[in-house]
N, C-alpha and C positions, 0 to 999 in steps of 0.2 A: 277516350281509352286512356287504360292505365298501361305505364312499361313496368315491368317487372322487374324489380329490385336487386339486383347481385350482391351480397352479402362479401365480405372480400376480410382475410383476417389478416395479419399479419405471422411470420412463423420463423425462426431460427433454421439454416439447414446444415449442415455438414460440411456444402460444398460452394454457396454461394452467397453464406452470410442470409441477411435478413430478405426473405421475400414477402411478396404479396399473393396470396390465392384466393380462389374463388373457392368460398363453402364448398356449394355443389360438386367440386372436385376431388375431393376428402374420401378416398375410400375405407370403405368399416372393413375392418378384419373381424369377427365376433368372435372367435380364437384367438385371437394375435399369431404370431408368428412362432413356432417351436422357436425356444429357445430366447424370444421377443413376446414372451404371451402378454406384458401389459401393455405392449403396445400395439393400440387396437386403430388405431386411427393414420393411413396416409396420405401424399400425394405423389403422381408422378411427376419428374420434373423433367423436361429435357435439358442433355445435354446439349448445345448449341456447336462443338467442334465435332461431335461426331449423333447423327440421327438413329443412327444402327441403338444405340444405348442410352438409355436414361438413369433416371436415379428414382429409387423408391423412399421416398422422407416419412420418416416420422413425424408427424403435426406437432407432437409435446414435447420431444426429443432431439435436438440437434444430433444427437451423436449417434443416431440410429438412423441408419442410411443402409441402402445396396444398391450397387451398378447394376443393372437385369437389362436384359435384351431377349426381343424376339428367338427363341430357340430353333425357329425353321426358318432364320436367313441364314442357321450353319450347319442344321440337321432337317433337311427338307421332307428326310421319309420319319421324323420324329411322331408316331403315335400312341396313344395310351385312351384307357375309355374311361370317362369319370362314372361313380357312382351313382345311383338315385341321392343318395343321403346330403352327396353335395350337388349337383343339381339342384334339389330343393332347398337348400338353405341359401344358394346363391341365385334364387330364383330364375336359374338358367330354364327359356324354354326352347331355343331353337340356337344353331352356333353362330348368328349374331351376339347374341348375349355371352361369347365368351373372348375372351383374352389370353393368351398363354403368354408367360414370361418366366425367364430363367435368371437365378441369381448367377451372376459370374463374381468369380475368384480373383482381384486382378493380382498379377504377377510381374516381376522382371526378369526377363524382355516381354512385352505384351503376348507374342504369343504364345511363352508358356500359360496365360491364364486358363479359368477354366470355366465352365457351366454345371449348373448343378441341373442337371438332367430328371434325376431320382426323385426331385422334389418340387415339380411344375409351381408357378404360382399361377391361379384361376381367378382371373376377374371377370364380375360381371358390368362393363362399361354404362351398359342403361341404369342399372340398379346401385351402381357404386358401393359392390358387395366383394369381397376377396376372400382367398383361402391359401395356404400352403398345402396342394395334395401330395404326400408320401403314398406313391408308387409302390406296389407290393409284384415289382416285377424286378427279374435280376436285367434284364434287356437293358436298360440305363442305368448311368454313374451318376453320383454325384460330383465327379471333378471329369468330366468330359472335354475335353482338350477344344480351346477356342479354334482351333485351327487344326480343324481335320487332315489325318495322314494324305497324301491326293495319294489317287489310284496310279500304279505303275503301269507304266506302258505295258504293253499284252499280258496285265495281268485283268482280270474279270471277275 
């Protein structure tokens, strides 16, 4: 019986210094990320202090890192349709092949922070492929509040 070998690489990160990651955890972004098209390999790192947020860290450039979160934690009604070209590019066959993340722009105080709902990150966690998908909808903002306004009592 052969034990599968796990290749581990060390990378420098923006927030955690040097970390060891499994090569199988690296997400390939074939087109890069808009504004960072030369960066094509990223890894998701958990934030121990707040599991609702992660860091999407470039494998090659310690300074290229984004705070991300699952937008459905904050906007449960967030919906959009992936076009067939993206589904094909990311080898998406069914719903379990899709993870959606939004880039967070951190501000002080934290409640002033925003999510980019206009350009979600689409990741196939099975194939480890990703893409930032820019929505051609006016329904969502690139600066959606991280703390949506509460409904006023009596107003629906």
